[in-house]
SERO-4910 file (N, C-alpha, C, O; in steps of 0.05 Angstrom, whole numbers):
BEGIN
 pado doro    nc1    nc2    nc3   cac1   cac2   cac3    cc1    cc2    cc3    oc1    oc2    oc3
  Unk    A   1161   1552   2103   1171   1576   2125   1173   1601   2110   1183   1602   2087
  Unk    A   1165   1621   2121   1172   1647   2109   1200   1660   2117   1207   1661   2140
  Unk    A   1215   1668   2098   1240   1676   2103   1246   1705   2096   1266   1717   2103
  Unk    A   1228   1716   2080   1230   1744   2073   1204   1755   2063   1190   1740   2050
  Unk    A   1196   1779   2069   1171   1791   2060   1179   1819   2045   1195   1834   2054
  Unk    A   1165   1822   2023   1168   1849   2012   1141   1856   2003   1127   1841   1989
  Unk    A   1132   1883   2014   1106   1890   2008   1102   1920   2017   1121   1933   2025
  Unk    A   1077   1929   2016   1071   1954   2026   1068   1955   2058   1058   1936   2071
  Unk    A   1076   1977   2069   1069   1979   2097   1042   1988   2103   1034   2011   2099
  Unk    A   1029   1970   2111    995   1977   2117    991   1992   2142    970   2006   2144
  Unk    A   1010   1990   2163   1005   2001   2188   1025   1992   2208   1037   1971   2204
  Unk    A   1030   2008   2230   1049   1998   2252   1035   2002   2275   1015   2016   2277
  Unk    A   1047   1987   2296   1038   1991   2327   1061   1987   2343   1084   1985   2333
  Unk    A   1057   1986   2367   1079   1982   2385   1090   1953   2383   1078   1934   2392
  Unk    A   1113   1951   2371   1126   1925   2367   1120   1911   2344   1129   1888   2341
  Unk    A   1104   1922   2326   1095   1906   2302   1089   1922   2280   1084   1946   2284
  Unk    A   1090   1910   2255   1084   1923   2231   1064   1903   2214   1067   1878   2216
  Unk    A   1048   1914   2200   1031   1898   2181   1040   1905   2153   1039   1927   2143
  Unk    A   1050   1883   2140   1061   1885   2111   1040   1872   2094   1032   1848   2096
  Unk    A   1030   1889   2076   1011   1880   2056   1023   1868   2030   1033   1882   2013
  Unk    A   1021   1841   2028   1035   1829   2006   1012   1819   1984   1001   1798   1987
  Unk    A   1008   1835   1965    985   1822   1944    959   1821   1957    942   1804   1951
  Unk    A    955   1840   1977    926   1838   1986    924   1823   2014    904   1822   2028
  Unk    A    950   1809   2021    945   1793   2048    964   1808   2065    986   1814   2058
  Unk    A    952   1814   2089    966   1830   2109    980   1807   2129    968   1788   2138
  Unk    A   1005   1813   2133   1024   1797   2150   1029   1814   2176   1037   1837   2175
  Unk    A   1026   1802   2197   1030   1815   2223   1058   1807   2230   1063   1783   2235
  Unk    A   1077   1827   2231   1106   1820   2236   1115   1837   2259   1112   1862   2260
  Unk    A   1126   1822   2279   1136   1832   2305   1167   1841   2301   1184   1826   2290
  Unk    A   1174   1866   2310   1199   1875   2302   1211   1888   2327   1196   1893   2346
  Unk    A   1236   1892   2327   1251   1912   2346   1245   1941   2339   1241   1948   2316
  Unk    A   1245   1957   2360   1240   1986   2357   1263   1996   2334   1257   2013   2317
  Unk    A   1286   1985   2335   1306   1996   2316   1297   1991   2286   1300   2007   2268
  Unk    A   1286   1968   2281   1277   1958   2256   1253   1975   2246   1252   1984   2223
  Unk    A   1232   1979   2267   1208   1995   2262   1215   2024   2253   1202   2037   2236
  Unk    A   1238   2033   2268   1242   2063   2263   1255   2065   2237   1257   2087   2227
  Unk    A   1265   2044   2222   1276   2047   2196   1259   2042   2176   1268   2046   2154
  Unk    A   1232   2033   2176   1215   2029   2158   1203   2054   2145   1200   2075   2158
  Unk    A   1197   2052   2116   1184   2074   2104   1157   2080   2113   1146   2063   2127
  Unk    A   1145   2100   2106   1118   2108   2112   1100   2092   2102   1105   2078   2083
  Unk    A   1076   2091   2114   1053   2074   2105   1046   2078   2075   1043   2100   2065
  Unk    A   1045   2055   2063   1037   2060   2035   1060   2051   2017   1056   2040   1995
  Unk    A   1086   2055   2028   1110   2052   2014   1120   2021   2019   1112   2008   2038
  Unk    A   1138   2010   2000   1145   1981   1999   1169   1982   2020   1185   2000   2023
  Unk    A   1168   1959   2034   1187   1954   2055   1194   1922   2049   1177   1906   2041
  Unk    A   1223   1916   2055   1229   1887   2055   1240   1878   2082   1259   1890   2093
  Unk    A   1229   1860   2092   1242   1847   2119   1249   1820   2118   1235   1803   2107
  Unk    A   1273   1814   2128   1279   1787   2135   1263   1773   2158   1259   1784   2180
  Unk    A   1256   1749   2154   1232   1737   2173   1246   1712   2187   1261   1697   2175
  Unk    A   1239   1709   2213   1242   1687   2226   1214   1676   2234   1199   1690   2248
  Unk    A   1208   1653   2227   1179   1643   2231   1180   1623   2255   1194   1603   2254
  Unk    A   1167   1629   2275   1163   1608   2299   1136   1600   2298   1118   1617   2299
  Unk    A   1130   1572   2296   1111   1557   2299   1106   1542   2323   1124   1528   2332
  Unk    A   1081   1544   2334   1075   1529   2359   1047   1518   2353   1035   1524   2333
  Unk    A   1036   1501   2373   1011   1487   2369    988   1509   2366    968   1503   2354
  Unk    A    990   1533   2376    967   1550   2376    974   1577   2361    960   1598   2364
  Unk    A    995   1575   2346   1001   1604   2332   1024   1602   2314   1042   1585   2318
  Unk    A   1024   1619   2296   1049   1624   2277   1058   1652   2283   1041   1669   2282
  Unk    A   1080   1658   2287   1088   1686   2295   1112   1689   2272   1127   1671   2265
  Unk    A   1111   1713   2264   1133   1723   2244   1146   1746   2259   1134   1763   2271
  Unk    A   1174   1744   2258   1188   1763   2268   1207   1776   2246   1223   1762   2233
  Unk    A   1206   1803   2243   1221   1814   2220   1246   1831   2229   1246   1843   2250
  Unk    A   1268   1831   2209   1289   1844   2218   1300   1859   2192   1296   1852   2169
  Unk    A   1315   1879   2200   1324   1899   2176   1346   1885   2161   1348   1887   2136
  Unk    A   1362   1870   2176   1387   1857   2161   1391   1831   2171   1379   1822   2191
  Unk    A   1407   1818   2159   1419   1793   2167   1431   1789   2195   1425   1769   2208
  Unk    A   1446   1808   2204   1460   1810   2230   1440   1811   2253   1443   1798   2273
  Unk    A   1421   1827   2248   1399   1829   2269   1384   1803   2273   1379   1795   2295
  Unk    A   1378   1790   2250   1364   1762   2251   1383   1743   2268   1375   1731   2288
  Unk    A   1407   1742   2258   1426   1721   2269   1430   1727   2298   1436   1709   2313
  Unk    A   1427   1751   2308   1431   1756   2335   1407   1751   2350   1408   1742   2373
  Unk    A   1383   1755   2337   1357   1745   2350   1359   1714   2354   1354   1704   2376
  Unk    A   1366   1699   2331   1368   1671   2334   1388   1660   2355   1383   1639   2368
  Unk    A   1412   1675   2358   1429   1666   2378   1418   1675   2407   1417   1659   2426
  Unk    A   1412   1695   2409   1397   1706   2438   1377   1686   2447   1379   1678   2470
  Unk    A   1358   1678   2432   1337   1659   2439   1347   1631   2445   1330   1614   2450
  Unk    A   1372   1626   2443   1384   1600   2449   1390   1600   2481   1396   1580   2494
  Unk    A   1388   1625   2490   1393   1626   2520   1372   1622   2535   1351   1634   2529
  Unk    A   1371   1606   2557   1347   1602   2574   1338   1628   2588   1354   1642   2602
  Unk    A   1313   1633   2584   1303   1657   2595   1302   1680   2574   1292   1701   2581
  Unk    A   1311   1676   2550   1310   1695   2531   1291   1683   2508   1300   1666   2492
  Unk    A   1262   1694   2507   1246   1688   2490   1245   1708   2470   1260   1727   2471
  Unk    A   1227   1704   2452   1225   1724   2428   1223   1751   2436   1237   1768   2426
  Unk    A   1205   1758   2457   1202   1784   2465   1226   1798   2477   1232   1821   2473
  Unk    A   1239   1783   2492   1265   1793   2507   1284   1797   2485   1297   1819   2485
  Unk    A   1289   1778   2464   1307   1782   2446   1301   1804   2430   1320   1818   2422
  Unk    A   1275   1812   2423   1271   1840   2407   1277   1863   2426   1286   1884   2418
  Unk    A   1272   1860   2450   1278   1882   2471   1308   1887   2470   1317   1910   2466
  Unk    A   1324   1868   2472   1353   1874   2469   1362   1886   2442   1380   1902   2443
  Unk    A   1350   1880   2420   1354   1889   2394   1345   1916   2392   1356   1932   2377
  Unk    A   1322   1923   2407   1313   1952   2409   1331   1970   2420   1331   1993   2411
  Unk    A   1346   1963   2437   1367   1985   2452   1394   1981   2447   1410   1999   2454
  Unk    A   1403   1956   2432   1432   1953   2423   1432   1942   2395   1419   1922   2388
  Unk    A   1447   1957   2380   1453   1947   2353   1473   1923   2355   1488   1922   2374
  Unk    A   1474   1903   2336   1488   1882   2334   1517   1887   2341   1529   1868   2352
  Unk    A   1530   1906   2337   1557   1912   2340   1560   1915   2371   1580   1907   2383
  Unk    A   1540   1929   2383   1540   1937   2410   1536   1910   2425   1551   1907   2444
  Unk    A   1519   1891   2420   1518   1869   2432   1540   1855   2429   1548   1843   2450
  Unk    A   1555   1852   2407   1579   1838   2405   1601   1849   2428   1612   1834   2445
  Unk    A   1604   1877   2427   1623   1888   2446   1613   1882   2473   1631   1874   2488
  Unk    A   1588   1884   2482   1578   1876   2511   1590   1849   2516   1604   1844   2536
  Unk    A   1582   1830   2497   1592   1803   2503   1619   1797   2508   1627   1783   2527
  Unk    A   1636   1812   2487   1664   1807   2489   1675   1822   2515   1695   1813   2526
  Unk    A   1663   1842   2523   1674   1855   2547   1659   1847   2572   1662   1858   2593
  Unk    A   1642   1827   2569   1627   1817   2592   1615   1839   2608   1615   1841   2632
  Unk    A   1602   1858   2589   1591   1883   2605   1560   1875   2610   1544   1876   2591
  Unk    A   1553   1867   2635   1527   1860   2639   1507   1884   2644   1482   1884   2641
  Unk    A   1521   1904   2649   1504   1931   2656   1494   1941   2628   1472   1953   2627
  Unk    A   1508   1937   2606   1498   1944   2580   1476   1928   2571   1455   1938   2562
  Unk    A   1479   1901   2575   1458   1882   2568   1431   1887   2585   1409   1882   2576
  Unk    A   1437   1896   2609   1412   1900   2627   1395   1923   2620   1374   1927   2633
  Unk    A   1403   1941   2600   1389   1963   2590   1362   1952   2579   1342   1966   2579
  Unk    A   1362   1930   2569   1338   1920   2555   1315   1912   2577   1319   1900   2598
  Unk    A   1292   1920   2568   1269   1911   2584   1264   1883   2587   1259   1869   2567
  Unk    A   1265   1872   2610   1261   1844   2617   1287   1830   2620   1288   1805   2623
  Unk    A   1310   1846   2620   1337   1831   2626   1348   1843   2653   1356   1866   2655
  Unk    A   1347   1826   2673   1359   1836   2697   1388   1825   2697   1398   1814   2678
  Unk    A   1400   1830   2722   1431   1824   2726   1435   1794   2720   1454   1786   2706
  Unk    A   1417   1776   2732   1423   1750   2727   1422   1738   2699   1437   1721   2691
  Unk    A   1404   1747   2686   1399   1741   2660   1420   1752   2642   1430   1739   2623
  Unk    A   1427   1775   2647   1447   1789   2632   1473   1772   2635   1485   1765   2614
  Unk    A   1482   1765   2658   1503   1746   2664   1503   1725   2647   1522   1719   2632
  Unk    A   1479   1710   2647   1477   1684   2632   1482   1689   2602   1496   1674   2588
  Unk    A   1470   1712   2591   1474   1717   2563   1502   1721   2555   1510   1712   2534
  Unk    A   1519   1736   2572   1546   1742   2568   1561   1719   2568   1579   1715   2551
  Unk    A   1553   1700   2590   1573   1675   2593   1565   1655   2571   1583   1643   2560
  Unk    A   1545   1651   2565   1535   1632   2546   1542   1637   2515   1549   1620   2498
  Unk    A   1540   1663   2511   1546   1667   2483   1574   1678   2477   1579   1686   2454
  Unk    A   1592   1679   2496   1619   1688   2491   1634   1671   2471   1650   1680   2455
  Unk    A   1627   1647   2472   1644   1628   2454   1629   1622   2426   1638   1607   2408
  Unk    A   1606   1634   2424   1588   1629   2401   1584   1653   2382   1577   1650   2359
  Unk    A   1590   1676   2395   1580   1699   2381   1600   1710   2358   1592   1728   2343
  Unk    A   1626   1698   2356   1644   1709   2336   1635   1702   2308   1645   1716   2290
  Unk    A   1618   1683   2302   1615   1673   2275   1592   1692   2262   1584   1689   2239
  Unk    A   1582   1712   2280   1559   1726   2265   1572   1751   2252   1588   1765   2264
  Unk    A   1565   1755   2228   1576   1776   2212   1559   1804   2222   1535   1802   2227
  Unk    A   1571   1825   2224   1559   1849   2234   1549   1865   2210   1534   1883   2213
  Unk    A   1557   1857   2188   1550   1873   2161   1567   1898   2158   1577   1908   2178
  Unk    A   1570   1910   2131   1588   1931   2127   1581   1958   2146   1597   1975   2153
  Unk    A   1553   1958   2151   1546   1985   2166   1554   1985   2193   1553   2004   2207
  Unk    A   1560   1960   2200   1565   1958   2232   1593   1944   2236   1599   1933   2257
  Unk    A   1610   1945   2214   1635   1933   2216   1652   1947   2238   1660   1970   2234
  Unk    A   1659   1933   2259   1678   1944   2276   1699   1924   2285   1693   1900   2285
  Unk    A   1724   1932   2293   1742   1912   2304   1732   1901   2330   1722   1916   2347
  Unk    A   1734   1878   2333   1723   1864   2354   1745   1844   2366   1748   1823   2355
  Unk    A   1760   1851   2389   1782   1835   2397   1773   1810   2406   1753   1807   2419
  Unk    A   1789   1789   2400   1780   1761   2409   1763   1749   2386   1763   1724   2386
  Unk    A   1752   1759   2368   1737   1748   2347   1755   1732   2330   1777   1740   2326
  Unk    A   1745   1707   2319   1718   1698   2325   1714   1684   2347   1690   1678   2351
  Unk    A   1732   1675   2364   1729   1662   2387   1722   1678   2413   1716   1667   2435
  Unk    A   1722   1705   2408   1718   1725   2431   1732   1713   2457   1719   1709   2478
  Unk    A   1758   1706   2452   1774   1699   2474   1776   1716   2497   1771   1740   2494
  Unk    A   1783   1706   2522   1786   1722   2544   1810   1737   2543   1830   1728   2531
  Unk    A   1810   1761   2554   1832   1778   2557   1852   1765   2576   1846   1754   2597
  Unk    A   1881   1767   2566   1900   1759   2583   1898   1776   2610   1883   1796   2611
  Unk    A   1913   1768   2632   1912   1782   2656   1922   1810   2656   1911   1827   2671
  Unk    A   1943   1817   2640   1952   1844   2639   1930   1861   2625   1925   1883   2634
  Unk    A   1916   1851   2605   1897   1869   2593   1872   1873   2611   1859   1894   2611
  Unk    A   1865   1851   2627   1839   1846   2644   1848   1869   2669   1831   1884   2678
  Unk    A   1870   1869   2678   1879   1891   2698   1877   1918   2687   1867   1936   2700
  Unk    A   1885   1922   2663   1883   1949   2651   1854   1957   2646   1848   1980   2648
  Unk    A   1835   1939   2641   1806   1947   2639   1796   1951   2667   1781   1970   2672
  Unk    A   1803   1935   2683   1795   1942   2713   1803   1969   2722   1787   1985   2733
  Unk    A   1829   1974   2716   1837   2003   2727   1821   2023   2713   1814   2043   2726
  Unk    A   1814   2020   2686   1797   2042   2673   1771   2045   2686   1762   2067   2692
  Unk    A   1758   2019   2690   1732   2018   2701   1734   2036   2726   1720   2056   2729
  Unk    A   1754   2027   2744   1757   2040   2770   1759   2071   2769   1753   2085   2788
  Unk    A   1768   2081   2744   1770   2112   2740   1744   2123   2730   1741   2147   2726
  Unk    A   1723   2103   2726   1694   2116   2719   1689   2108   2693   1665   2111   2687
  Unk    A   1705   2096   2673   1694   2091   2647   1679   2066   2646   1681   2049   2663
  Unk    A   1664   2065   2626   1642   2041   2624   1662   2015   2614   1680   2018   2598
  Unk    A   1655   1993   2625   1671   1968   2618   1672   1963   2592   1694   1954   2583
  Unk    A   1649   1967   2572   1654   1960   2544   1672   1982   2531   1688   1975   2513
  Unk    A   1671   2008   2541   1689   2028   2529   1714   2021   2537   1732   2022   2519
  Unk    A   1722   2013   2563   1748   2008   2571   1760   1981   2558   1784   1979   2554
  Unk    A   1742   1964   2552   1753   1941   2536   1760   1945   2510   1779   1933   2500
  Unk    A   1745   1962   2494   1753   1969   2471   1777   1983   2468   1792   1978   2450
  Unk    A   1782   2003   2487   1809   2018   2487   1833   2003   2489   1853   2006   2474
  Unk    A   1829   1983   2512   1852   1966   2519   1858   1946   2498   1882   1943   2492
  Unk    A   1841   1933   2487   1845   1914   2465   1857   1929   2440   1875   1918   2427
  Unk    A   1848   1954   2434   1860   1970   2411   1887   1978   2419   1905   1978   2401
  Unk    A   1892   1984   2444   1922   1993   2452   1938   1971   2452   1961   1975   2446
  Unk    A   1929   1947   2457   1946   1923   2459   1952   1914   2431   1973   1904   2426
  Unk    A   1933   1916   2413   1934   1909   2385   1956   1924   2373   1972   1912   2359
  Unk    A   1959   1951   2380   1977   1970   2368   2004   1965   2380   2024   1965   2366
  Unk    A   2007   1962   2407   2031   1960   2421   2044   1934   2425   2068   1931   2429
  Unk    A   2027   1913   2422   2037   1884   2427   2029   1877   2454   2026   1892   2473
  Unk    A   2025   1847   2453   2015   1830   2477   2033   1834   2500   2024   1831   2523
  Unk    A   2058   1840   2498   2077   1843   2520   2079   1869   2531   2097   1874   2546
  Unk    A   2061   1888   2524   2063   1916   2532   2055   1917   2565   2035   1907   2575
  Unk    A   2075   1929   2578   2072   1931   2608   2046   1945   2615   2035   1962   2600
  Unk    A   2037   1936   2642   2011   1946   2649   2008   1975   2649   1988   1986   2639
  Unk    A   2028   1990   2661   2026   2016   2662   2024   2031   2638   2010   2051   2635
  Unk    A   2040   2019   2616   2037   2033   2591   2009   2025   2576   1998   2039   2559
  Unk    A   2001   2002   2583   1974   1995   2570   1953   2011   2582   1933   2016   2568
  Unk    A   1954   2019   2606   1933   2036   2620   1935   2065   2606   1915   2076   2598
  Unk    A   1958   2076   2605   1963   2100   2592   1953   2101   2561   1941   2120   2550
  Unk    A   1959   2078   2550   1949   2078   2519   1919   2076   2518   1906   2087   2500
  Unk    A   1908   2061   2538   1880   2059   2537   1867   2086   2545   1845   2092   2536
  Unk    A   1879   2103   2561   1868   2128   2568   1869   2147   2545   1852   2164   2541
  Unk    A   1891   2143   2528   1893   2162   2504   1874   2152   2483   1865   2169   2467
  Unk    A   1865   2126   2481   1845   2117   2463   1820   2128   2472   1805   2139   2455
  Unk    A   1813   2127   2496   1788   2138   2507   1786   2172   2505   1764   2183   2506
  Unk    A   1806   2183   2501   1805   2213   2502   1805   2220   2472   1801   2244   2465
  Unk    A   1811   2202   2454   1814   2209   2429   1786   2216   2414   1786   2223   2390
***
């Protein structure tokens, strides 16, 4: 099984790159995010690889870093998320954003990816909530994620605060992050009204 490729970028297309390794061209499917970070044609690139083998083909999927590959592996464990949809999600959301979306149960954010409707977004959020905490985001994407590693559910007070901020027009993911940060600073027993006010301050900072 191929785990990593290093070679010259021979060419790119929609959703793929050809990597020339000692005269052998490997067709590697990638997210738009990974493709955008590749060097120009003729220069050397290194990709982490996930190899999928079936009866009629061998497909290589390439990733810029270990976090992206880990999320691809995890996303494709969800029924209805094949390799194509997994790459589509990684094309529009960075690993840290996927983590936040799942922690906040933000189905709308997950639905931004092509091929992910409301029902599939709900399934992804529900099935991965207890599995996602073990994935490292890497130093470039390091962010505080409330509930990690278990991504535990918010308590009722924090949930009410998030709902209040959402009703004020804030995105659920942003509201979730603001409330969890406020609760981390002020303590788990912070009254609801203070938690909402602190969340608003976080959002306006």
